[in-house]
C-alpha positions in Angstrom: 137.6 81.3 85.5 141.2 81.2 87.0 141.8 85.0 86.4 139.5 86.3 89.1 140.7 88.5 91.8 139.4 90.6 94.4 141.7 93.1 96.4 140.4 95.7 99.0 142.4 98.1 101.1 141.4 100.9 103.5 143.0 104.5 103.4 143.1 107.4 105.6 140.9 110.4 104.5 144.1 112.2 103.5 145.2 109.4 101.4 141.7 109.1 99.8 141.5 112.8 98.9 145.1 112.4 97.1 143.8 109.3 95.0 140.5 110.8 94.1 142.2 114.0 93.0 144.6 112.0 90.8 141.7 110.1 89.4 139.7 113.1 88.7 142.7 114.6 86.9 143.1 111.4 84.8 139.5 111.2 83.8 139.6 114.9 82.9 142.8 114.7 80.7 141.8 111.3 79.1 144.9 109.4 80.8 145.3 106.2 82.2 144.9 106.2 86.1 147.7 104.0 87.9 146.9 103.0 91.6 148.4 100.2 93.9 146.1 98.5 96.0 147.5 96.0 98.6 150.6 95.6 96.6 148.8 95.0 93.4 149.6 97.7 90.6 146.3 98.4 88.6 146.1 100.4 85.4 142.7 102.0 84.6 142.4 103.0 81.0 140.7 106.3 80.2 137.6 104.4 78.6 136.8 102.9 81.9 133.1 103.4 82.9 132.5 105.1 86.4 129.4 103.9 88.4 128.1 105.2 91.9 126.4 102.5 93.8 124.4 103.0 97.0 123.4 100.1 99.3 121.4 100.0 102.4 121.0 97.0 104.9 119.4 97.6 108.0 121.3 100.5 109.9 124.2 100.3 107.6 124.7 102.4 104.4 127.3 102.4 101.8 128.4 104.4 98.8 130.9 102.6 96.3 132.5 104.2 93.3 133.4 101.5 90.9 135.4 101.7 87.8 134.8 99.1 85.1 136.5 98.3 81.9 137.3 95.1 79.8 141.0 94.0 79.3 142.2 94.3 75.9 
């Protein structure tokens, strides 16, 4: 499977607020959400599924927001 890719980037709280606000607007309006992560431009279609995931390992806890869709 040569088309696999994993890109991560950390953002400041101010940047996260702006991105989440744009994501919420796109979801509410049924529009594509566009974001650039570490130089990779990503287009999230309006039919994407949103999942919240919680993990706990020892003293560390994590909440992830995942957007999933199949490429067409």
